[in-house]
Each structure stands twice: as C-alpha cells, then as structure tokens.
C-alpha positions as CSV (number, residue, x, y, z in Angstrom):
1,M,26.8,13.6,-10.8
2,R,25.3,16.9,-9.5
3,R,28.5,17.5,-7.5
4,M,30.7,17.0,-10.6
5,V,28.6,19.6,-12.5
6,K,28.9,22.1,-9.7
7,T,32.7,21.6,-9.5
8,A,33.0,21.9,-13.3
9,A,31.0,25.1,-13.2
10,W,33.1,26.6,-10.4
11,L,36.2,25.6,-12.3
12,A,35.0,27.3,-15.5
13,L,34.0,30.5,-13.6
14,S,37.4,30.7,-11.9
15,V,39.2,30.3,-15.1
16,I,37.1,33.0,-16.8
17,A,37.4,35.3,-13.8
18,I,41.2,35.0,-13.6
19,G,41.8,34.8,-17.4
20,L,39.6,37.8,-18.3
21,G,39.1,39.7,-15.1
22,V,42.7,40.3,-14.0
23,P,44.0,41.4,-17.4
24,A,40.9,43.7,-17.8
25,L,41.5,45.2,-14.4
26,C,45.2,45.7,-15.2
27,F,44.2,47.5,-18.4
28,Y,41.7,49.7,-16.6
29,C,44.2,50.6,-13.9
30,T,46.8,51.4,-16.6
31,V,44.5,53.7,-18.6
32,Y,42.6,55.5,-15.8
33,H,44.9,55.4,-12.8
34,A,48.4,55.7,-14.4
35,F,49.5,52.2,-13.3
36,N,52.8,51.1,-14.7
37,Y,52.1,49.4,-18.0
38,V,55.0,47.0,-17.7
39,A,53.8,45.8,-14.4
40,A,50.3,45.5,-15.7
41,A,51.5,43.5,-18.7
42,I,53.5,41.1,-16.4
43,I,50.5,40.7,-14.0
44,A,48.2,40.1,-17.0
45,I,50.5,37.5,-18.5
46,V,50.9,35.7,-15.2
47,A,47.1,35.7,-14.7
48,L,46.6,34.2,-18.2
49,L,49.1,31.5,-17.5
50,A,47.6,30.7,-14.2
51,A,44.1,30.5,-15.7
52,G,45.4,28.3,-18.4
53,S,47.1,26.0,-16.0
54,I,44.0,25.8,-13.7
55,G,41.9,25.0,-16.8
56,V,44.2,22.2,-18.0
57,V,44.7,20.7,-14.5
58,G,40.9,20.9,-14.0
59,I,40.2,19.1,-17.2
60,V,42.8,16.4,-16.7
61,L,42.5,15.8,-13.0
62,G,39.2,17.4,-12.1
63,P,35.6,16.3,-12.7
64,L,35.8,16.7,-16.4
65,G,38.7,14.2,-16.7
66,Q,37.3,11.5,-14.3
67,E,36.1,8.4,-15.8
68,S,32.4,7.6,-15.1
69,T,32.9,4.4,-13.0
70,G,30.2,5.1,-10.4
71,D,27.6,2.5,-9.6
72,S,24.8,4.7,-10.9
73,E,26.6,5.2,-14.1
74,R,27.2,1.5,-14.5
75,R,23.6,0.7,-13.8
76,R,22.4,3.3,-16.3
77,L,24.8,1.8,-18.9
78,E,23.4,-1.7,-18.2
79,M,19.9,-0.4,-18.6
80,M,20.8,1.2,-21.9
81,R,22.3,-2.1,-23.1
82,A,19.2,-4.0,-22.1
83,H,17.1,-1.5,-24.0
84,Q,19.2,-1.8,-27.1
85,R,19.0,-5.7,-26.9
86,A,15.2,-5.5,-26.7
87,T,15.1,-3.1,-29.6
88,L,17.2,-5.4,-31.7
89,E,15.1,-8.4,-30.9
90,E,12.0,-6.4,-31.9
91,L,13.7,-5.5,-35.2
92,D,14.5,-9.1,-35.8
93,E,10.8,-10.0,-35.4
94,I,9.8,-7.1,-37.7
95,I,12.2,-8.5,-40.3
96,D,10.6,-11.9,-40.1
97,V,7.1,-10.5,-40.5
98,L,8.3,-8.4,-43.5
99,E,9.8,-11.4,-45.1
100,E,6.5,-13.3,-44.7
101,I,4.7,-10.4,-46.3
102,R,7.2,-10.4,-49.2
103,D,6.7,-14.1,-49.7
104,V,2.9,-13.7,-49.7
105,L,3.1,-10.9,-52.2
106,K,5.3,-12.9,-54.5
107,E,2.8,-15.8,-54.4
108,V,-0.1,-13.4,-55.2
109,E,1.9,-11.9,-58.1
110,E,2.4,-15.2,-59.8
C-alpha cells in the first residue's frame, strides 16, 4: 500500500513538473532571452500533451488504476464485513428490547 502511494505521488509530481514547468520555462525564455516564440509554443504544447498522456496512462495502468486484490486488502475487507455483521446483530437485539419496552408501556397505559 505504501509503495502505491509513493508511486502515485511521483506520478503526480512528474505530471505537474512537465505540464507546468516546461511551458513556464518556455515562456520565461521567450520573454527574457528572446527565444523564438513559435518554437516555445510547440515545445509547450508537446509538454502539455506528454504530461496529459503520462497522467492518463498512470491512472489507467498505474497504481491508481489497479484493483485492490492484495491479501491484506482482502483480509481488511473480511474484517469490515464481520464488524458490520456484528453491528447488525446488536441492532436486532436492540430492536427486540425496544419492542418489549413498547409492549410494557402499552400495558401500563391501559
């Protein structure tokens, strides 16, 4: 799980760096160093497309798109199900007690 979080964080950082950093650097070089604005625009567009494709591929095939079928995930899911079953059983007992209280109150009222 920890590895998946690390990979997702690196994926997000690379997409942000490429998608924002390269176009910003192109703009900076165009304004302050007289870099050709057509070349800067082409480089920026290619960087945006690359960042978008890295993001999409990372979401679909990477750690964000993987199904959680690990043993620890499965055990945790089974534990959650057992907890829910126990909670529902307790609620059924509470309902029985409340029905008994209701019946006693009806008898007292009459």
